[in-house]
N, C-alpha and C positions, 0 to 999 in steps of 0.2 A: 617559546614552550619553556615555562619555568624550569623544568627539572633539566633542560638542556643548559640554562643559566647557572643553575645550582652546580651541575657537573664542572663546567668551566672553572667556575669560580674556586671549587674545590681544587682543581688542578693547578691553579694559580697559587693556591695556600699550600699545596704539597710541596711545591718546589719554587726556586726563583726563576721560572720559567724563561728560557733563552728566547723565544721568538716573540718580538712585541706585538704583531698583531693577533697573535693567540692569547697574549696576557687579558685580552677583553674579548675576544672573539667566540659567539655563540654558533658558529656555522658548524663545527666539528661534530660528529656523531656523539649522543649522549652516552655512548659505550666506550668514550676515549677515557672516562675516569669511572670509578665505581661509587664512590661518596657523594652524598648530598651535600647541600650548603653547610659550612661550618663556620660559624662567626669566632674566628681565632683571637686571642686575645694579644695584645702588644707583645712583643718579645720583652724578656727581663732583660734590664739595663745592668751590665757589670760594672764598667768603669770607662770613662771618656769615650762613649759612644759604642763601646764593643757590646754585643747584644747575645744572649743565650735563649736557644728556643728547643723545643722537643716533642716527642709525638711517644705516647705509650697506647700500643695497637695490639690487640688479641683477638683471636677467632678460633672457631670452631669450623672445619671444613669437612665435608664427607661426600664421597664420590662412590656409587654403587654400579657396576658394571655387570653384575652377577657372574662374577669371576674373582672369587676369594683367593687369597693367597695360601700356598700349601707350604712354605717353608723358604730357605735362604740356601743357594747353591754356594760351593766352594770357592767360587769368583765373588761372592757376595751379593749376587743379584737375587732379586726376590721370584719365585717360581709360581706362576698363575696356575689356577685349575685347569683351563684350557687357553693354549696360546693362539688359538683361531678366534675364541669368542671375543667380539667388541675390540677386534685388533690386537688381543692381548692385553688390554688396558685392566689393571687389576684394582679390586677394591681397596678403597684407601681412605683414611679418616684421622683426624687428630687435633689437639687444642695447642695452641701456639701463642708465645708472646714475642713482640718485635719492638723493643725499644729503639728510638732513634735520638740524639742529641745535636745540635749544631751550635757553632759559635760564628758570628757574623762581625766583620770588621767595620769599623766608621769609614766613609768615604774621604780619601785624601787626593785631593785634585781629580775627582770622579773615578777614582780607582778603588775598588773595594775587593775584599775577599771572603770566603766562607770554607768552613770545615764541617763536614758532617759525618759522624760516627754511627753506623747502625748495625743491629744484628738480630738473630733469631735463634729462640730456645724453646724446647718443650719440658724442659727441667726433668727430662727421663722419664715423663709419665705416659708416653704413647707407646703402643705396641709397634715395634719397627718393622712388623711385615706388612703393615699397612701405611707405610710412607713413601711409595713410589710416585704417586700422583697427586699428593696434597700441595705440591708446588710451593714449599717453604725452603725445605733442606734439599741439598744435591740428592738426587734420587739414589745414586748409588752409594755415597758416604752416609747420608741419612745422620747427621751430626750438626749440634749448634755450631754457630759461628758468628764472627765479627768480621765487619767490612768498611774500609775507609771510603763511604760511598759518596762523598762529594768533597772536592778541594780545588778551588779554581779562584782565579783573578779575573776582575770584571772591569772594563772601562765603559762609561756610559753618559752621553751628553744628549740634547735635543735631537741631533741629528745622526749620531753614530752609536752603536754598540759593539764592543769587542770582547770576547771571552775565551778563556783558554783552561782546560783542566778537566777534572769529572763533575758531572752534573747530572740529576735527573732532568727530563725536559719532555715537552710534548709536540710533536710533530704530526703529521697524518700517517707517515709509513714508518717512522722510528719514534717510539713512544715509551715513556715510564711505564704506563698500563699498570695502574694500581688495582685492578680487578684481583690481583694473586697475591694479596696480603703485603708481599715486600717489593717495592717498585723497582723497576729496572734503572740502572745507571751508565752514564757513558762518558768516555775520554774522547775529548773533542776540541776542535778549534773553531772560532764562527765568528763573522762579521755581518753587520747589518747596516745599510744606509737608509735613514728615513727622513732625508730633507725634503723630499718630494711630497707634495699634499696628497694624502689619503694612500700613499703607496709606499711599499717596504720592498727593498731588493736586497739579497742576503746570499751568503755561500757558507760553507763550512766542510769540514773534513771528521769523519767519526772513524776513529782507530780502533777503540776497545768497547766492550759491553759487559756487564754484569747483570744477571737476572734468570732466577731459576726456570721461570715458566716460558720466557720467550727465548731462552738460550738453547741451540743446537749443539753445543760443545760435546766431543765425544768422550763419553765416560771411559770407554773401552781403551783408549789411548791416554788417560790418566788425567784428562781434564775435569775441571770441579766448575760447576754451572755457577756456584755461588761467587766464584772470583771474576775479575777481569781478565777475558781472552778477546784475540783479535775478532774484528768482524765477519771474517772469511770462515773463523772455526766456529761462531756462534751461529752462523747460518745452518740452513738446512739441507745443503748441497751434499753430494755422497762423500764420505770419508775420504776415499782415494782421490777425488777431486781436490779436498782440501789439502791434502800432502802435498799433491802437484802443484797448487797456487800458492801455498805458504801463508803467511800472515799478510791480509791485505785489509784496506779500510774502504770506507763509502764516501765519496764527494756528494755534496748536494748544492743545488742553487735553486732560489725561490724568488718569484714575483708575487706579490700580494696588493690588491686593490680593495680598500673597505672605505665607502663613503660616510660610515657610521649612521645611514639612515636606510635605505634598501638594497644596495648592491655590494656583494662581497665576492671577489674573484681569488683563487688560489692555484698558483701553478707550481709544482714541486717536480724536480727531476733529482733522482738518486741513483748515482752510478757508482755502483759496487764492483770494483776491480777484480776482473777475470771473472765475474761471475754472471750477474744480470743488471740491466737498468730498468728502474721503476719510474714512470711518468705518471703523475696524480694531477688532474685537473678537477675542480670543483667550483660551481658558481650556485650562490644561494640570493634568492630574493626575499627579503624579510619585511614585513609592514603589520600595522595594527589599525584595525577598523572597529571602532565602537564596542571597545571591550574584548576584542578577540585579535590576539597576535598570532602570525604564522611564519613559517619558513618553508619556502618551495625551492628543492635542491636538485642539482643535477651533478652527476659524478663519472669520470672516467678515469680507469686505472690500467695501464699497459706494463706488462712485465716481458722483457725479451733477454735472452742469454746474450754475453758479450765476452770478448777475449777467449781465454782458454776454455771456458765452458761452451762456447759455440765451435769447439773443434773437435773432429773425429777422435779424439784420443779421452776426451770426457766420458765419465760413467753416468753422472747425473740425467735424468730424462729431459727431453727437450724442453726449454722454456720459451714459450711463445703464445701468450693469450691475452685477453684483456676483459675488463669487468664494466658494463655500463649498469648505471644506477640512477633512480631516482626517488625523492621522498616528498611528503607534505605532512608538516608537524604543526599542531595548534595548540593554542593555550587561550582558556577562556578566563576572565578575571575572577569569576566566582570560584575557580579553584580546578575545574575539570580540564585535562589536558589529553592530547592523542599523539601518535607517531607513526606513521606508515611508511613503507619502503619496498623497493622492488630492485633485484638485481639480476642481470644475464650475464653469464660466463660463456665467453666464445667456446669453439670446440678445440683450439689448440690445448697442450699439455702443460704441466709445471705448476699446477696449483699446490699439490702436496708439497713442494719444495721452497714455495714463496710466501703462501698466505699466513698472515699473523707473524712472519720472521721479524724480529727486532722490535715486537711490540706494538707494530702498529695494525690496529683495528677501526679503519673509518668507514667500514662498509656499512651501508643503509639498511640491510635486511639480515641482522645477526640475531641470534637467541640471546637470553640473559646471562647465561653461563655457558652453555655450549654454542659453539660456532659452526664449524664445519669439519670437524676433526675426526668425527665418528664415522661419516659416510666413505664408503669406499673411494669416491672422486667426486670433484665439481666439475669436471670436464663437460662442456656443453649444458650445464645445470642452470636453473634460475631459483632463486629464491624471494620470498615475500613475507614481509612484516605488519602485524597490525597489533597497535598498543594502545590501552587506555589507562588513564591515572587520575589521581584526584590528591590536590593538597589538602589534606584533613587539618593540618594547622600550618602556620607559617613556615616550620621547619620540619615537616612531617609529610612524607609522601608515600602513597600506596598505588601499586600499578600492575597491570596483567598484560603478558605479552604473549602472542601466538606466532611463531614462524613456521614456514612450510617452506621445505627444499625439494624441487621438483628436478630429480635426478635422472641421468641418461643411463638405462641400464646397460647400455652398451658399454659404458666405461666404469659405472659405480658398481662394484662387486663386494661381497664380503670375502673373507681368507679364503672360504671354500669354493668361491667361484660362483655363488648364488647372486643372480641379479637384484639391484636396488633400484625401484622407482621411486621412492618418497622417503623423506624424514621429516617428522613433525615434533615441534618443541613447545610445551607449555610451561610458561614461567611466571612466578609471582614475585613482588618485591615489597618491601617496607624499608624506608630510608627516613634517617634522622639526623639533623645537624643542630646541634644545640648553640645557644648564645654564648656558653662560657668554655668552649673548646671540644665539648664532648660529641660524639658521633657513632651511629650505628647503622648497619645496612644487613637486612636479612634477606635472603635469597633462596627460592625452591624451583628447579626445573625439571622437568622429566623428558626423555628422548624416546620415540617410537620410530624406529628405523626398520625397514623390511629386512626380513631374515636375520636379524639380530636380537637377542633378549633385550627388553627395555631397559634404559639406564636412568638414573636420577642423581641429582646433586643438591646438597643443601650447605650454604654458606652463612655464618653468622659472624660478622666481622664488625668490630667497633674499638673506640679508643677515646684517648684524650689528647688534645695538643695543648701546648703551653708556650 
């Protein structure tokens, strides 16, 4: 499906992606990146192989929860009209600019380096009371910032890749996640062995992460989501558990097989020290027949508490559940494309602590903007996605998506204890990626959730890469 290929190409452009098989892997969900295909111009040559590149990104984002802000308390927190409406989420909106510049070194004996400086500002134009859920500034500090987002050394030859430092990247469950304007970045060490035909075996360690949307860093204890914090701190486990655990990281090992014809297998295991283990398995069969290409995929994800979190002293809800998913996506050469997906959650608990943590959204049945955060719980739930799209021009795509969450009312309830049977999402998107580095994506989506006022969001995000 063309939109999936566009998404993964954009992912490669946005970062010097770590994982070799994902550099050209079209099997990840199209929700793994926000932008359409971008024909980026070659980096600017400075001197003796040194290169300069950048991105001027801007956007208007608006989230309406029918819960307007009423002021700011003595602790600096925004006060909602009703703390029980839509989980207390507050209407938010704003216009932001996010410049990013990078310097890449020439390779010397297959060793290279890169430094990226990024930041975000609203030039003081936005109403501060509407800045809690725009996911650009830290929701408590709500101030412009600059961050050293990437700085790493990398060795790479035909059979080996070794990297250490800060970097944006894309993996199934730990991801840069550019849906939310300013991407996540990670401090890590990583090694991949690629000498076997069609096979990559790799492993690594993530120590810290920065990223406003995907960080669960505790503002009440003085942590800033725009800065680098330990992987345990940015998780969504209980604050008391974070204190007991201390600063811990996540180990990952992976096996990938891709024959570049029909079969693609990914097995990832992420061991979050003293928190929980995540096992991700996905198989895709891709083929093309007489002007029609398709991807039939199966996915399994299991979350299970480990170490301290599995003891009686832990405060977090028990983490022990799985997600079974399937999809069938297709693309016709004349420009029409579609995507379908279904996911079933087992009746174990822990969804609110784990889903979307660290930027990973590989699930086959998400909405375009809203995923699962508005519902009371996805315990024993199922979700279904149907999407149609059309390539209006080579670089312009228009699509509509409907997602239905079949909730279990025994578990999913609003803040007042009222049961929720269903959540329905309607989304429309227009994406453009120009041949001179320009890009734009506009997305609108509304939410109809039982026993909550309707919610909608509008995101208009674009920019220029050089």
